[in-house]
Every structure is written in C-alpha cells, then in structure tokens.
RODO-2510 file (C-alpha; in nm, 4 decimals, decimal comma):
residues 356
     n   res          X          Y          Z
     1     m     0,5048    -3,2778    -0,5949
     2     d     0,3255    -2,9947    -0,4130
     3     r     0,4361    -2,6411    -0,5073
     4     f     0,4790    -2,5580    -0,1386
     5     e     0,6996    -2,8589    -0,0620
     6     r     1,0180    -2,6610     0,0006
     7     q     0,8592    -2,4443     0,2684
     8     v     0,6537    -2,7260     0,4227
     9     i     0,9718    -2,9251     0,4950
    10     l     1,1317    -2,6217     0,6580
    11     p     1,1838    -2,6805     1,0342
    12     g     0,9471    -2,4631     1,2346
    13     f     0,7087    -2,4096     0,9442
    14     g     0,5733    -2,7487     0,8407
    15     p     0,2231    -2,8409     0,7227
    16     e     0,0774    -2,6358     1,0079
    17     g     0,2368    -2,3165     0,8807
    18     q     0,1164    -2,3833     0,5291
    19     a    -0,2345    -2,4504     0,6522
    20     r    -0,2334    -2,1200     0,8375
    21     l    -0,1318    -1,9367     0,5195
    22     r    -0,3981    -2,1169     0,3197
    23     s    -0,6706    -2,0069     0,5621
    24     a    -0,5386    -1,6506     0,5980
    25     s    -0,6429    -1,3313     0,4212
    26     v    -0,4283    -1,0245     0,3529
    27     l    -0,5197    -0,6807     0,2216
    28     v    -0,2370    -0,5050     0,0355
    29     i    -0,2956    -0,1303     0,0134
    30     g    -0,0926     0,0049    -0,2762
    31     a     0,0246    -0,1998    -0,5742
    32     g     0,3296     0,0107    -0,6552
    33     g     0,6992    -0,0228    -0,5796
    34     l     0,6418    -0,1926    -0,2446
    35     g     0,3166    -0,3648    -0,3329
    36     c     0,4533    -0,5507    -0,6365
    37     p     0,7140    -0,7624    -0,4501
    38     i     0,4750    -0,8053    -0,1578
    39     l     0,2114    -0,9513    -0,3881
    40     l     0,4628    -1,1686    -0,5727
    41     y     0,5796    -1,3452    -0,2594
    42     l     0,2490    -1,3654    -0,0729
    43     a     0,0976    -1,5339    -0,3779
    44     a     0,3948    -1,7654    -0,4231
    45     a     0,3781    -1,8613    -0,0544
    46     g     0,0138    -1,9624    -0,0844
    47     v    -0,1859    -1,7060     0,1139
    48     g    -0,5474    -1,8106     0,0608
    49     k    -0,7135    -1,4716     0,0017
    50     i    -0,5417    -1,1531    -0,1111
    51     g    -0,7046    -0,8154    -0,1631
    52     i    -0,5485    -0,5306    -0,3596
    53     v    -0,6422    -0,1646    -0,3111
    54     d    -0,5115     0,0920    -0,5593
    55     g    -0,6866     0,3627    -0,7587
    56     d    -0,3757     0,4610    -0,9536
    57     s    -0,2876     0,3691    -1,3110
    58     v     0,0439     0,2464    -1,4515
    59     a     0,2773     0,5222    -1,5738
    60     k     0,6028     0,4822    -1,7652
    61     s     0,8043     0,6207    -1,4716
    62     n     0,6748     0,3316    -1,2576
    63     l     0,8428     0,0631    -1,4640
    64     n     1,1897     0,0789    -1,3061
    65     r     1,0537    -0,0586    -0,9779
    66     q     0,6947    -0,1805    -1,0193
    67     v     0,7937    -0,5163    -1,1608
    68     l     0,4460    -0,6575    -1,2236
    69     y     0,3865    -0,4137    -1,5094
    70     g     0,5252    -0,3541    -1,8567
    71     e     0,4761    -0,1081    -2,1396
    72     k     0,1592    -0,2878    -2,2507
    73     d     0,0033    -0,1977    -1,9130
    74     l     0,0464     0,1805    -1,9364
    75     g    -0,2729     0,3609    -1,8407
    76     k    -0,4314     0,0532    -1,6814
    77     n    -0,5424     0,0374    -1,3189
    78     k    -0,2747    -0,1176    -1,1003
    79     a    -0,5022    -0,3283    -0,8782
    80     e    -0,6822    -0,4818    -1,1742
    81     t    -0,3618    -0,5381    -1,3724
    82     a    -0,1786    -0,6990    -1,0808
    83     a    -0,4681    -0,9315    -1,0027
    84     r    -0,4978    -1,0350    -1,3658
    85     h    -0,1286    -1,1314    -1,3652
    86     f    -0,1776    -1,3627    -1,0682
    87     q    -0,5122    -1,5061    -1,1749
    88     e    -0,3370    -1,6438    -1,4813
    89     k    -0,0465    -1,7735    -1,2729
    90     y    -0,2113    -1,9318    -0,9668
    91     k    -0,5586    -2,0871    -0,9606
    92     d    -0,5721    -2,1612    -0,5877
    93     i    -0,5884    -1,8044    -0,4524
    94     k    -0,8999    -1,5947    -0,4033
    95     w    -0,8445    -1,2376    -0,5246
    96     e    -1,0475    -0,9344    -0,4245
    97     i    -0,9836    -0,6253    -0,6353
    98     f    -1,0544    -0,2688    -0,5242
    99     p    -0,9563    -0,0233    -0,8034
   100     e    -0,9890     0,2780    -0,5748
   101     f    -0,7939     0,4703    -0,3132
   102     i    -0,8565     0,4023     0,0532
   103     t    -1,0464     0,6847     0,2259
   104     v    -1,2169     0,7489     0,5571
   105     e    -1,5448     0,6572     0,3865
   106     n    -1,4412     0,3106     0,2633
   107     a    -1,1642     0,2068     0,5060
   108     q    -1,3853     0,0200     0,7515
   109     e    -1,5470    -0,1889     0,4810
   110     l    -1,2184    -0,2554     0,3002
   111     i    -1,0183    -0,3853     0,5948
   112     s    -1,2940    -0,5651     0,7856
   113     g    -1,2764    -0,8805     0,5728
   114     f    -0,9026    -0,9448     0,6138
   115     d    -0,6815    -1,0886     0,8869
   116     l    -0,3753    -0,8743     0,8150
   117     i    -0,3256    -0,5365     0,6481
   118     i    -0,0108    -0,4319     0,4596
   119     d     0,0534    -0,0638     0,3919
   120     g     0,2510    -0,0233     0,0702
   121     t     0,1456     0,3373     0,0087
   122     d     0,3778     0,6319    -0,0476
   123     n     0,2171     0,9263     0,1308
   124     f     0,1789     1,0310     0,4911
   125     p    -0,1970     1,1053     0,5067
   126     t    -0,2780     0,7516     0,3904
   127     r    -0,0307     0,5972     0,6351
   128     y    -0,1958     0,7710     0,9295
   129     l    -0,5406     0,6846     0,7942
   130     v    -0,4573     0,3143     0,7502
   131     n    -0,2909     0,2997     1,0913
   132     d    -0,5910     0,4486     1,2703
   133     a    -0,8350     0,2219     1,0881
   134     c    -0,6298    -0,0835     1,1881
   135     v    -0,6222     0,0285     1,5511
   136     l    -1,0000     0,0734     1,5488
   137     q    -1,0525    -0,2759     1,4070
   138     d    -0,7634    -0,4335     1,6004
   139     k    -0,5933    -0,5520     1,2810
   140     p    -0,2179    -0,6216     1,2651
   141     l    -0,0453    -0,3905     1,0181
   142     v     0,2784    -0,4484     0,8284
   143     f     0,4395    -0,1148     0,7431
   144     g     0,7205    -0,0245     0,5048
   145     a     0,8576     0,2937     0,3509
   146     i     1,1521     0,4126     0,1441
   147     y     1,3360     0,7407     0,1020
   148     q     1,6266     0,7784    -0,1399
   149     h     1,8717     0,5042    -0,0287
   150     e     1,7014     0,3921     0,2924
   151     g     1,4015     0,1786     0,3747
   152     q     1,2225     0,0801     0,6944
   153     v     0,9928    -0,2034     0,7985
   154     s     0,7855    -0,2738     1,1086
   155     v     0,4782    -0,4613     1,2330
   156     f     0,2205    -0,2538     1,4199
   157     n    -0,0823    -0,3343     1,6322
   158     l     0,0174    -0,6971     1,6845
   159     g    -0,1245    -0,8308     2,0100
   160     e    -0,1045    -0,6807     2,3575
   161     n     0,1048    -0,3723     2,4299
   162     a     0,1754    -0,3280     2,0610
   163     c     0,2931    -0,0004     1,9136
   164     n     0,1419     0,1609     1,6069
   165     y     0,2580     0,4094     1,3443
   166     r     0,1794     0,7093     1,5627
   167     d     0,4201     0,5797     1,8285
   168     l     0,6955     0,5896     1,5676
   169     y     0,5915     0,9222     1,4110
   170     p     0,3623     1,1099     1,6538
   171     q     0,3773     1,4388     1,4631
   172     m     0,2235     1,4613     1,1169
   173     p     0,4685     1,6242     0,8746
   174     a     0,4011     1,9519     0,6983
   175     a     0,3693     1,9626     0,3214
   176     s     0,7133     2,1229     0,2913
   177     e     0,8638     1,8204     0,4665
   178     i     0,7013     1,5589     0,2446
   179     p     0,9330     1,4037    -0,0182
   180     n     0,8392     1,1647    -0,2960
   181     c     1,0159     0,9551    -0,5574
   182     s     0,9478     1,2007    -0,8395
   183     e     1,1548     1,4629    -0,6570
   184     t     1,4192     1,2587    -0,4740
   185     g     1,4572     0,9564    -0,7022
   186     v     1,4791     0,5870    -0,6209
   187     l     1,6683     0,2819    -0,7437
   188     g     1,4088     0,0206    -0,8297
   189     v     1,5834    -0,2524    -0,6309
   190     l     1,5302    -0,0733    -0,2948
   191     p     1,1488    -0,1019    -0,2850
   192     g     1,2033    -0,4597    -0,4024
   193     i     1,4156    -0,5339    -0,0962
   194     i     1,1824    -0,3554     0,1459
   195     g     0,8739    -0,5089    -0,0128
   196     n     1,0229    -0,8560     0,0272
   197     l     1,0965    -0,7848     0,3932
   198     m     0,7356    -0,6747     0,4373
   199     a     0,6124    -0,9960     0,2757
   200     l     0,8392    -1,1924     0,5083
   201     e     0,6948    -1,0172     0,8143
   202     a     0,3421    -1,0890     0,6934
   203     i     0,4224    -1,4584     0,6439
   204     k     0,5811    -1,4753     0,9904
   205     v     0,2724    -1,3223     1,1518
   206     l     0,0265    -1,5424     0,9640
   207     s     0,2160    -1,8715     1,0060
   208     v     0,3330    -1,7994     1,3628
   209     l     0,6951    -1,8349     1,2524
   210     g     0,9900    -1,6664     1,4192
   211     k     0,9807    -1,3226     1,5789
   212     p     0,7999    -1,0482     1,3859
   213     l     0,9176    -0,6860     1,4069
   214     k     0,6709    -0,5979     1,6817
   215     n     0,7714    -0,2756     1,8606
   216     r     1,0871    -0,2684     1,6484
   217     v     1,1738    -0,0889     1,3256
   218     l     1,4280    -0,2378     1,0868
   219     f     1,6232     0,0134     0,8775
   220     f     1,8149    -0,0819     0,5623
   221     n     2,0675     0,1362     0,3793
   222     s     2,1184     0,0379     0,0179
   223     l     2,4477     0,2296    -0,0201
   224     t     2,6202     0,0356     0,2569
   225     s     2,3965    -0,2746     0,2688
   226     q     2,3827    -0,2239     0,6445
   227     t     2,0818    -0,2764     0,8677
   228     y     2,0019    -0,1604     1,2167
   229     e     1,7010    -0,1794     1,4482
   230     v     1,5310     0,0750     1,6690
   231     e     1,2992    -0,0260     1,9520
   232     i     0,9847     0,1805     2,0002
   233     a     0,7449     0,2098     2,2923
   234     r     0,3840     0,3097     2,3306
   235     n     0,3289     0,6838     2,3582
   236     s     0,0198     0,7853     2,5540
   237     n     0,0081     1,1249     2,3842
   238     s     0,0111     0,9751     2,0357
   239     q    -0,2624     0,7280     2,1308
   240     q    -0,4906     1,0201     2,2074
   241     s    -0,4580     1,1363     1,8460
   242     i    -0,6329     0,8239     1,7151
   243     p    -1,0116     0,8582     1,6700
   244     d    -1,1919     0,6422     1,9245
   245     t    -1,4981     0,5675     1,7116
   246     w    -1,5688     0,5128     1,3424
   247     q    -1,7853     0,8223     1,3436
   248     a    -1,4894     1,0293     1,4635
   249     f    -1,2624     0,8540     1,2112
   250     e    -1,4925     0,9348     0,9191
   251     a    -1,5017     1,2972     1,0289
   252     m    -1,1214     1,3222     1,0028
   253     d    -0,9552     1,5014     0,7125
   254     y    -0,6151     1,3313     0,7084
   255     e    -0,4872     1,5293     0,4132
   256     l    -0,5742     1,8599     0,5753
   257     a    -0,4407     1,7488     0,9145
   258     c    -0,1134     1,6305     0,7627
   259     e    -0,0479     1,8845     0,4938
   260     g    -0,2616     2,1813     0,5957
   261     i    -0,4054     2,2069     0,2444
   262     k    -0,7453     2,0953     0,1205
   263     q    -0,7331     1,8591    -0,1783
   264     l    -0,9801     1,8037    -0,4610
   265     t    -1,0270     1,5166    -0,7023
   266     w    -1,0121     1,5870    -1,0736
   267     d    -1,3893     1,5420    -1,0948
   268     e    -1,4366     1,8127    -0,8315
   269     a    -1,1790     2,0342    -1,0030
   270     m    -1,3401     1,9983    -1,3462
   271     r    -1,6735     2,1156    -1,2080
   272     k    -1,5075     2,4456    -1,1213
   273     m    -1,3736     2,5127    -1,4723
   274     n    -1,6519     2,7471    -1,5813
   275     r    -1,6075     2,9686    -1,2769
   276     d    -1,3512     3,2380    -1,2101
   277     v    -1,0882     2,9885    -1,0981
   278     a    -0,7154     2,9799    -1,1755
   279     f    -0,5718     2,6369    -1,2623
   280     v    -0,1974     2,6443    -1,2006
   281     d     0,0413     2,3826    -1,3392
   282     v     0,3507     2,3882    -1,1137
   283     r     0,5442     2,1282    -1,3133
   284     e     0,8688     2,2199    -1,4817
   285     p     0,8619     2,3018    -1,8566
   286     g     0,8578     1,9890    -2,0709
   287     e     0,6940     1,7547    -1,8204
   288     m     0,4404     1,5321    -1,9929
   289     p     0,1590     1,4986    -2,0651
   290     p     0,0518     1,8600    -2,1186
   291     l    -0,2887     1,9804    -2,0022
   292     e    -0,4930     2,2515    -2,1686
   293     c    -0,7963     2,3909    -1,9903
   294     t    -0,9818     2,7152    -1,9204
   295     g    -0,7921     2,9480    -1,6895
   296     l    -0,4685     2,7484    -1,7059
   297     m    -0,1508     2,9155    -1,5831
   298     k     0,1952     2,7567    -1,5952
   299     i     0,4081     2,8585    -1,2988
   300     p     0,6797     2,6069    -1,2022
   301     l     0,7144     2,5557    -0,8274
   302     s     1,0781     2,6630    -0,8547
   303     t     0,9687     3,0112    -0,9672
   304     l     0,6405     3,0488    -0,7776
   305     s     0,7738     3,2876    -0,5134
   306     a     0,8845     3,5273    -0,7875
   307     q     0,5481     3,5170    -0,9671
   308     l     0,2996     3,5591    -0,6836
   309     d     0,1708     3,8801    -0,8414
   310     r     0,0158     3,6758    -1,1247
   311     l    -0,2243     3,5232    -0,8715
   312     e    -0,3220     3,8365    -0,6792
   313     d    -0,6525     3,8779    -0,8639
   314     s    -0,7642     3,5136    -0,8362
   315     e    -0,9903     3,4372    -0,5424
   316     e    -0,9871     3,0600    -0,5949
   317     i    -0,6731     2,8756    -0,7074
   318     l    -0,6213     2,5085    -0,7901
   319     f    -0,2667     2,3737    -0,8133
   320     f    -0,1624     2,0514    -0,9826
   321     c     0,1652     1,8769    -1,0677
   322     q     0,2657     1,5287    -1,1788
   323     s     0,1821     1,3316    -0,8642
   324     g     0,0243     1,5787    -0,6199
   325     i     0,3234     1,6439    -0,3927
   326     r     0,4635     1,9657    -0,5424
   327     s     0,1132     2,1082    -0,5761
   328     q     0,0632     2,0685    -0,2005
   329     k     0,3845     2,2598    -0,1370
   330     a     0,2795     2,5292    -0,3824
   331     a    -0,0628     2,5594    -0,2202
   332     q     0,0899     2,5885     0,1245
   333     q     0,3329     2,8558     0,0029
   334     l     0,0538     3,0566    -0,1546
   335     q    -0,1729     3,0179     0,1478
   336     q     0,0931     3,1846     0,3597
   337     a     0,1159     3,4711     0,1111
   338     f    -0,2619     3,5058     0,0603
   339     p    -0,4414     3,3645     0,3678
   340     d    -0,7845     3,4859     0,2525
   341     k    -0,7848     3,3041    -0,0819
   342     k    -0,9424     2,9643    -0,1462
   343     i    -0,6501     2,7408    -0,2386
   344     f    -0,6564     2,3712    -0,3259
   345     s    -0,4235     2,0986    -0,4472
   346     i    -0,5528     1,8421    -0,6967
   347     r    -0,5017     1,4975    -0,5477
   348     g    -0,2704     1,2668    -0,7383
   349     g    -0,1747     1,5244    -1,0012
   350     i    -0,1708     1,4438    -1,3707
   351     n    -0,1045     1,0784    -1,2867
   352     a    -0,4548     1,0565    -1,1367
   353     l    -0,6344     1,2348    -1,4214
   354     k    -0,6865     0,9172    -1,6251
   355     t    -0,8427     0,7362    -1,3287
   356     s    -1,0643     1,0136    -1,1936
***
C-alpha cells in the first residue's frame, strides 16, 4: 500500500496530482509557529523538494506552538532541527537547509531554485522583502500571518493579473505599530490552523486542485471560529514601490524603510563594545537570560520616557530586548528625542545572540 493512497484516490487529485507534488519544490521561509505545521503537511503530502530558511534558534517560549521542537532542542537552529526530524521520518524527500535569515543579499539565490515560496515569518520588513523578491522572479507566494486571535492567508503573484502583498498592505507600518507574540500573546493552536491553511493553499497551487486564494484574503477568528474573505485588486501605486531590478532590490534597506531605525547584528554590535557606546537593555526586570557587557544600561521600555536624561551624554546608543521588537520602538522613541544621536536596534534581540 502506497503512503499517498488516500489522496491519490481523491476525486480531482488522482495520480496526476501526486506526480505534480513529487516533481515540485517549495521553499518555506521561517520554521516557527506557522512553518512547523506547513512543513509537517507538505512533507506528509509528498512534495519532492523542500527548503527551509531560518537563522533563529529554539527557545523555551516557542514550545507552545512550534510543534516540531521539544526541550531537547533548546538552543538549536530551527532549520537544521526541523530538517533532521523529517529526514528520519521520510526518505523520499530532498531537503535543502539554510540556517540563516533571508536578506537582500541572499534572497535571489535562495528562491531561484524553488517553484513556490511560503512566507511563514513574523515581521513586516521580511514580508515586504520576500514579496518583492518573488515579484522579481515571478514566483507564486503563499502568505500567512497571525495577531492575537486572528489569522489571515492568501496566495500572491499567481499567474496573470495577480495581486501581491503590497496590494494588500501598500503602506509599511511604523515601529510603534508593529506587534509581536512576545507582547500580545498567542494560543499555540492558532498558528497551527493558519499554517495548515497555508499548506493547503500550497498543495492546491502545486497539484492544480481547486481554487487557490488568488486575489482573496481569508481571515479566521479563533474566538468565534468564524471566517470571512476579502477580495483585493492590483494597486498601481503599490506596484511602483517594488524594485524593478535586482540591483535596486539589493540596495533596499527594508528594516529602515519599514521601521525607520537602522539595525545591527550582534557581531556588529560586539565590535562596538570598546568604544564610547551605550548598550541599553529595554526588557522588563527578571527577563532571562541576563546579559552583562561594557557600557550596559537597564532601562525598561515602559520607563524609557522618564529616563531619557540617562542617555543625554551618549552619542551612540544600541538598544536590545528579547526578540528585537521593543528595541525598535525604543530606538524610534529616542531618535525623536535626540535626532542627532546615532541610534540602533540589535536585530533579533537576545534570542538571536546564540546564533549570531
């Protein structure tokens, strides 16, 4: 008995659909709350080649929703750990592992070898970056996102007259408008539901089954278990925001364009430690793990506005938090107060320190 028998006998799918999956390749960007269920069901369905892009490592706070990992995986790279799980489970899938974050420098090379791209990331700069790269290479893109009790799914750049992410969200949000799970919370089952819907859309596109969510966005509310759809149309103004060449794309600073704040990696930040630079931890007291370094100041974001005088004498200031979101907000707040200072946010926060 073939392990794909139950889907092969499905009317409308058949051996032809299975053959299409077997010959297809998918790149999953982000192996977190959305990426885990996506990978589980793409692998189970028999997609022939699957790539995983993620430079992050497994943290204990991930375990309520990132179901591929357990306590034994803490500190390990997510892309490598996820692939190892599947390599032991299925022998008939080709895995390509990229233990790094997608950037303007590597995006073209990463997505060029795959038929379909799935964006399972959790931040706006990367979403715009992935969208623009897919438009430049004419790659279909399955998109999903969650916020508190609601999730959304769509398929972008699929065939003629297709919409893309910028048609849905033409205006990049400011740092003060950017939420994340560490601040707003999430029930682990919601990214599971949305991730499964994303996997379903990918399978539909690859096997030519049914009607994918082209030019439509499906919204799901976990409190009411209700869904609704919104139709979207191409926006000529938003299309003009997409770089028209790879050279223009690689010159883009998506983080700066989206959040208005320049970001540094931990490697870049560490090289500044011997200079007259203030390192500011904006986490709340008791958040772990602690960090001790030269020039360290602890000013929680919630009290930053009342402690601006502590930073008056520092010409260069580097903010960090747990995941990199609060530090962007802190940097933006300080930039407004001190426009002449050099202010940075450390990308990924403490969670990225082990992988830098």
